[in-house]
N, C-alpha and C positions, 0 to 999 in steps of 0.2 A: 762973574765968569764962573761957569760950572766946570769943575775938573772931572775928567772922565779917564777911563782906561780902555784900551782895546782888549776885546775878549775873543778868543778863538776856541771853539769846541769842535774837536776833530775825532772821528772814529776811524777804524780801519777801512771802512767803506767810503766815507765821504766827509766833507766839511759840513757840520750841522749848523753852526752859527759863527758869524763874523760881524762884529759891530762894536759900538762905543757904549759903555755902561758906567754907572756910578757905584755899583756894588755887585759883587759875586758872592754867593753863599753855596758852599759845598761841604760834603761830609768826608773829612779826612780820617786817617787811621785812629787818631786820638780824639776825634770829636768834630763838631761843626766849626767851619772856618768862615769868617766874613772878610772879604778882600775889598778894600777901597783904594782909590788912587794914591800913589806914592807909598803903598804898603812895602814893608821890607821884603827883599827877595827871599824866596823859599821854594823848595821842591818837596812834595809829599805824595804819598800814595793815597788814592781815593778809595773809599768803600763803595760798593754798589749802592746807588741811591740817587737823590736829587741834586741838581745844580740849578740854582735860581740866579737869574741875571736881571738886575734892575737898570733899565735904560735911563738916559738923561731926562726923558720926558716923564719918568715915573712909572712907565709901563713895566710889568714884570713878565719875563719870559721864563718858562720852566722846562727843564730837561731831565732826562733820566740817563744815567751812565751805569755800565756794568762793573765799574771800577776803573782804575787807570792811574794816571799821573797828573798832578796839578803843578804847573810851574808859574811862579809869580815873579815878575820884574816890576820896577816902579810904575810903569805905564802900560804893561802887557800882562794878561793872564791867559795861559794856554792850558786847556784840558785835553789830554790825549787819552782816549778810551778805546778799548776793543770794540765795544758796542755802545752807541749813544743814539738817543731819539728825543724829539720834542715830546713832552708829556702828553700833549694833545693827540700825538700820532700813535700812542700805545694802544694796543688791542686788549681791552679788559677781559673779553671772553678767552682769548688765547692765554693770557696770564693766569686766569683761573684754572684753565685746563692744565697748564704747566705745573701749577701749584699742586693740583690734585695728583698728577702723574708722579711728581717728586715725592709727595707724601706716601703714595702707594709703593713706590720703589723703596722707601726707607723701611716700610713695614715688612717687605718681603726679601730683603737683602741681608746677607751676613758677611760678605766680602768687604774688607775695609775700603778698598778702592771704589767699589760700587756705592757704598754708603757715603763716601766723600763726594762723589759725583752727584748723587741725589741731593745731598745737603747744599751743594753749590747751586744746583738748579732751583731748589726750594728758595734759597736766599734771593736769587735773581728774580723769581716770580713775585716774591713778597715785596721786594723793593719797587717793582713796576706797579704793583697794586697800591702801595703807599704813595707813589708819585701821582697816580691817578686820583687818589683821595685828596692829596694836597691841592691838585688842580681844581677839583670840584669845590673845595672849601674857598679857594681864592676867587672862583667865579661867582660865588654867592655874595661876596663882599663888594 
């Protein structure tokens, strides 16, 4: 008998994923987390980056989140994110443009708030590009 846990990935706009899985991998504030069935309960903030979900049949689903909260109960994992998307739905050209715009903003700004906003946009674009790269690597295998 395969033990699974229910996984819900939700953004402010929509439910992105709902299903059964054997493993969830995400990037928390202090590093990468692997969540399996009957994991100890926890709540942590997520850094912008990937969330990988391994289904019971072994298929891997990959997602990108802008950050958020990860809640773990023994049989339920919930990811609450401001923005989330399937990695395959990310637009690489748009992420590259956002990266360039953020880099340009960093070189031309002196205001602390503007610099912080540009750094946040740059981090978001870089994590989207990393998620796309992870997806490409997994498709090759």
